[in-house]
N, C-alpha and C positions, 0 to 999 in steps of 0.2 A: 419238869419237862422230860419226856421220854425220848431218848435218842434211838434212831434206827440202828440196828446192828450193821457193822461194816460188811460190804459185799466182798466175798472171797475172790481171789484172783486165780487165774489158771494160765499156765504157759502152754502154747501150742508149738510143738517141736518141728523139726525140719520135715518129718514124714507127714505132717498135716493131720487130717481126720479121715477115719475109715469111710469108704464109699457108702456102706450100709447105714452109717450114722448120718452122713450128709443128706441121704435120701429122705430124711424125716422133715426137712424144711426145704421148700422150693428155692432154687437158686435166685430167682428174681427178687423174692422177699428178702433173702439173706443179703443180697448186694444193696438193696435200697435202704434197709433198716440197719445194716451193719451188725447183724447178729448171725451166729452160726452154731449148729449143734456140735458139741464136742464129745458127747458120750451119753450112755444110758447106764445108770447105776441103781440097782435095787428098784427097778421100775420107774425111775425118775429121769426125765430128759434134762441133761445138763446143757445149758446154752451160754455161750460166750458172747458178751456184748461190748462193743467199743465204748458206748455211752449208756450205761445202765439207767441213767436218770431220764432217758428219752421216753416220756409217757406214751407217745404215739406208737413207738416201737414195742413197748410193753403190751399195749392193747392188741397189736397185730400178733404178737407172740402168744398171748392168751388164746386168741382165735385158732392159731395153728396147732397149739398143744391140744386144744379140744378136739380138733380133727383127727389127730393121731391117738387120742384117748390116753394121754400120758400127762401126769403132773410135771412141772418143770422147776428147775432151780437156776438162777442167774449167776454167772461169774463175770468178773471184769477181765477183759483181754486187751492186749495191745493192738494197735493198728497193724503192725507188722505180723502179729499172730493171726489176725483176721485175714490179711492178704494171703498168708500161707494156707489158711484153711480153705478159702474159696477157690484156690487153684485146684483143689481136689474135685470140684464140680466138673472139671474137664474130663475126669476119668470115671464118671459114674457107670459107664458101660464097660469100662476096662480097656476099650480099644486103643485110646491114645497112650495110656501107660504101657500097655503091652508092646505097641509099636515103637515107643521110645526105648524100651529095654532091648528090642531087637536091633534098633538102630545103633545103640551103644555097643552091642555085641559085634555088629558089622564093622564099626569103626575100630574096635580093638583087634579084630582079625586083620584089617588093613595095616594097622601099626605093626603087628607081629610079623607080617610078611615083608615089611620094608622098614625103613627108618622110622623111629618114633615120632619124628616131626613131619612125616609124610602127610600131605593133605588129602582129603577125599577126592578121588578121581571122578570127574563128571564127563559123561559122553552121551551121545544120542544113540538110540537103538540102532544096531547094525554097524556102528563104527567099530574099528579095531581097538583092541586094548582090553578085552575081557568085559565081564559084567560090571555095570555101574551101580553104586549104591542108590543113586537117584531112581533107577528103574526097579530096584528090589522092593519087596513088600512093605518094609517099615515106613518109608517115606510116602509111598502110595497110600497107605492106610491113613497116615496123618493128614494128608491133603484131603482125602475122601471124607474123613470125619469133620474137618473144618467146613467143607462144602455142605455136608448133610446137616450139621448143626445150624448153619446159617439159613438154609432153605426151609428146614422144618420149623425154625424159629421166626419165620416171616421177615427175615432181614432183607434190606435192599442193597447193602454193601458190606464187604468184608475188608478189613484193614489188617495187613500182616506187617508189623513194624518192629525192627530190632531196636531195643532200648537198653543200652549199657550191658547188663549181664544176662538178659533174657529176651525172648521174642513175645511181644504182646499181640494177641489176636482179638480184634474188636469187631463187633457187629453193629450196624446201624439199624435200629428198629424204631418205626414211627418218628424218624428224623433225628433220633438221639443215639449217640455212640456209647457203648458200654463194653467193658472188658469181658471176654468170655473164656478164652483159653490162654494159658501161658506155656511157652515151650523153652527148652534150654537153647542158649545162643548157638551151641554147636550144630543144631539141626537146621538153622536158618539157611545156609547156602544150599543144602540139599532140597529144602522145601521150595525155595525160589527157583532152583534149577528145574525141579519137577513141573512147576507151573509154566516155566518158559518152554519146556518140551511140549506141554499140552497146547500151547499157543503158537508154536513155531517161531518163537523169538530167538535172537542170537544169544547163545549161552555165555559166550566170552565177552559180551558187551555189558559192562557194569558202570561205565562212566557217564552214560546219558540215558534219558528215559526211553522206554519202549512201550508199544501198545500191541495188543493182540486179543484174540477171542477163542473160545472153545465151547463145546457142549458136553454134558454128562447126563447120565440117567440116574435120577434120585427118586426113590419111592415110585418106580414105574413111570416117571414123568421125564421128558426131555427138558432140561434146563440149559439155557444159554448163559455164558459168563463173559463179560467184557473186562479185560485186564489192562492195568497200567502200572508200570514200574517207575520208581524215582530214586536216584542215588541220594543217600543220606550219610551222615557222619559215621553211623554204626553199620551201614550196609544198605542194600536195596529195600525200599519199602514197596509193598505190593498192595494195590487196591483193586478189588474185584466187584464189579456191578453185576447183580443177579437179575436175569431177565427170564421170566416164565412165559413162553409163547402161548401156553394153554390157559393162562390166567383169564378168568371171566371179565368181560368188559363191564365197566361201571356206567350206569345210565346217568344222565345229566343231573337229576335231582340228588342222586347219591353222592355226586361230587361236591355238593354244597350249594348248588345253584337253586335259587328260589325266587318267588315274587317277580318283580320287574326284570331282574337279571335273567331268570329262566325264560321269561316271555320274550325278551330281546334276543337271546341266543337262538331260541326256536325260530324266531322270525328271520334272522340273517342267514341261517344255514339252509333256508329254503329259497334264497336268492338265486336267480338263474346264472349270474356271473358276478365277479368281483373278487377282492382279496380280503380274507379274514386273518388277522394277525394276533397271535398269542404271545405274551411276554412274561418274563419272570426269571428268577435265578435258577441255576441248576438244581434239580431235585424238588422243584415246586409243583410238579405234576402236569406240566404243559403237554407232554406226549400223551398221558392218560386222557386229558381233556380232548385233544385232537382225535384220538381213537373213539371217544364217546360221541363226538360230533359226527364222525364218519359213519358210526353205527346207526345214526338216526336218518341218514339219507337213503333214498330208494336205490339200492345197489343192483336191483334187477332191471330197472328202467334206465339207469345211467352207467356209463363206463367210468369206473372210479379207479384211479391209479395213484399209488403212493411211492415216494422216494425217501428212504429212511437210512439212518446210521446209528444203531442197527435196527432191524425189525424186532420190536419188543413183544408184540402180540399178533396173533393170527386173526385177521378179520375176514370172515367168509364174504365172498363177493367183491373183495378189493384186490386188485393186481398189485401186490407189494414187491418192491424192488429195493435191494440194499446197495448203497454206494460202496465203491472200493477205490479209494484214492490212490492206492499203490499201483493200480493199472489205469489211472487217469479217468476212472468212472466217478466223477465228482457230482455234487448237487447240480452245478451249472450244466455239465455235459449230459447228465441224466435227464434234467428237465428239458433240455433241447431235444432229446430223443423222444421223450414222452409226448411232446406236442405233435409228433408224427404218428401217434398211436390212437388218434381220434378220441381223445379223452373228453369227458364232460366235467368231471370233478377231479382235482389234483391235490394231493397232500405232499408238501415238501417239508421234510423234518426240520430244517433250519435254514434261514437265510444268513449266510456267513460273509458274503462278499458282494461287491457291486454287480458282478455279472449275474449271480443268482437273483439278486433283487430286480435287475432289469428284465430278466426272463420271466419272473413271477408277475411283474407288472404287465408285461406284454401278453402273457397268457390270460390275465384277467381282462385286459382290453379287448381281446379277440373272442370273448364269449365263454370263458371257462370260470368255474368257481374254484378258487385256490385257497387252501389252508396252509399256514406256515407259522413259524415262531421266530422271534427276535430276542436279543438280550438287552432289555432296558429295565429301569427300576419300577416303572409304572406305565399305565396305558397312555398317559399324556405324552410320554417320551417317545412313542412310536414314530410320530411324524418327524420330529427333529432328527431321530436316528436314521430314518430313510433318506432325509436330505443330506446328512453327513456321509452316507454311503454313495452319494452321487445321483440319487433319483430326483428328477426335476419336480418341483411342487405341482406344476400343471398336469403331471401324470399321476401324482398321488391322489389328488382330489376326486377324479372320476373313477378310480379303481378300488381304493380301500373302502370297504363297506362297514367294517367294524374292527375295533382294537380292544383287546381284552387282556388284562393282567391278573395274575393270581399268586397267592401264597398259601402255604399249608399251616394250619394251627392245630394244637392238640384238642381232642374231644374229651369231655367229662365222662366218667363212668356213671351209669345210671344209679348204681347201688352205693356209691361212695362219694357223694358231693355234699357240700355244706352251704347253707344259705348265708349270704352276705348282705346285710341291710344297705340300701342305697342312701348314703349320707348326703348332707348338703354339699360337701366338697366334690363328691362323685357326680351329683346332679349338675354342679357348676361346670365340671369338665365335659359332661355330655352336652350340655346346652352350648358351650363354646364350640364344640365340634360341629354342631348343626347351625351355627349362627348365620353363615352366609348362604344358606339354602333359601329358595323362594318361600315366602310366608305360607302359601297354600300347601307346599310339601312339608314344611317344618311343622305345621299343625297336625300332620298325620303321625308324627313321632310320639309314641306313648312310653314314657319312662316308668318302668315297674318299681315296686317297693323293694324288691330284692333281686340280687343276682347270685351267682354261685362261684365257689372255688373248689378245687380238687382236694380230696382227702385221701391219703394213702391208706390202703387196707391190705389184708392178706390176699384178697381176690383182685385187687387193683393196686399193685405195689407203688406205682409212680403217681397215682392219683388221676391219671388220664389213660385213655385207651384209644388208639387209632388217631387219625387226623382227618380234617375236613378242609375244604377250600374256602378262602375269602377272595372276593373278586372286585375288579373295577372294569366296567364295560362302557365303551364310547361307540355310538352309532354315527356314521357320517350323515350329515344333512347339508342343505344348501348354505346355511349360515356358517358352518364349519369349513365348507369348501372355500368360501370367500376369505376366511381368515388364513387358510393355508396358502392361498394365492397372494395374499398381501402382507401378512405379518405372522408367520408360523412359529412364534415363540411359545414356550410352555405356559407362560403367564397369560398370554392372550387366549390360548386354547382353553386353559382352566377357567378363566373368567366367563367365557361363553358357555361352555358345557355345564358349569355350575349353575348358571342362570336357567338352564334347561332341566335341572334336577339331578345332575350327575352325583352318584354316591361313591365315596372313597373306600379304600380298604378298611379303614377304621370304622366307618359307618356300617359296612357289611358285617364286620366283626361284632359291633355293638348289637346288631339285630340278632346275631347268633348267641351272644352272651345274655340278652334279654330273654331268649327262648330256653336258656339253660343248657345249651349245646356245648359251649366252650367256657373255660374259666375266664372271669372278667379281667384277670391280670394280663391275659394275652392281648387285650385291646391296645394297651399302651406300648406293646412291643412292635406295633406296625407303623 
């Protein structure tokens, strides 16, 4: 029996890996497969791997090495060494490293001018006390690089969080958080203060959460940022939501609506009046769906007004207004004033309280088409939620025309997905899901011989790319109105709409899995 030679080990020191070497392997691939280039010797790319026995990672590495036209040699590295190496990806442009050096120099200058224990002075522009490190170039550069990396990387959120000895900066891309940049803990107070200055938050308030917003120009585009701070054990955590007003609107089919669901949505948005409610957790794409619906209505023929917090996209032909609770311009007050603006179609970003719910119902009753959102787990929960908010059932029945819930699920990459035979156990699970559908509808379900799962590759490191929506939609009819007036429980509502062919989240996901759009494993997560 021939034994494989042992894999040599390599230590990665505190200085990490040179940027020109890191550039040989894309950061996404490095992070997902836990391998990193550590050097080039005699024309051979040296690659450190946390798990050299990972055959999938080896295949991806073979592909990448072919792209850079270099043979490669694998070394065993520790997880700590890997983490030190990937921190170097933050400085590929040299901007962050240079800014940190300048920041350290500024700190040293502060110490030399005063006591060695003196803390960094923070002040707003124009305040007495001399220049502040927060307003000097190093911190400004660091914050700018974080924002640029996030926007150019199509992130939806930025998390800046102090963790023990360092500051971790994570980006949320396609619904998944991953670490992107690590900073020294010493820079954290200045970075947070810089963001607070941009948002006009109170600099000296660190004991309770604060909210704010600001805009910046990145790649010749104006980007809006919504900011929230939260006190934690190691310091204030900052979360920044990225909002691109110029982002192109997505049409309804591109959201993931198809078949009966698409037909139903197109039907209800053409109603002359009524209330259309969307529901789902934060980050499930409700606002995007609302915008897509508004983009389908005739904005030349109708007066369309929206009330938002914040305005996320610019929609031509829609009079968009942003609420400002700090001056008592709330959803309720805004909606009350919009009704004096001769509107035909109204979009209210969110129904948060009884007063807003009452006004939205009143607007629908008086001949307006109203779009809004609620926080419930599914479409069936909309009716009980409205009742909990104090809306009388006799007002819900004639005003709510449709209830729609949604989730976002990962999409498969076209060039890196793997067939998965549909076993008897999978068929049994699918048949169980459809068991209580009416026979005529159940007969239309065609179970394929195969479904798909994601496969990681150099071009698709996570095995998925982007997200699509899965939906539940309920249209109000006379039978449902009677139930709302007599027994508006979720069980009674479900039994009725199921008898009418209502499709659940899981069934919409199954249809997409059958079509090879999403991994089959995502079905059971709903």
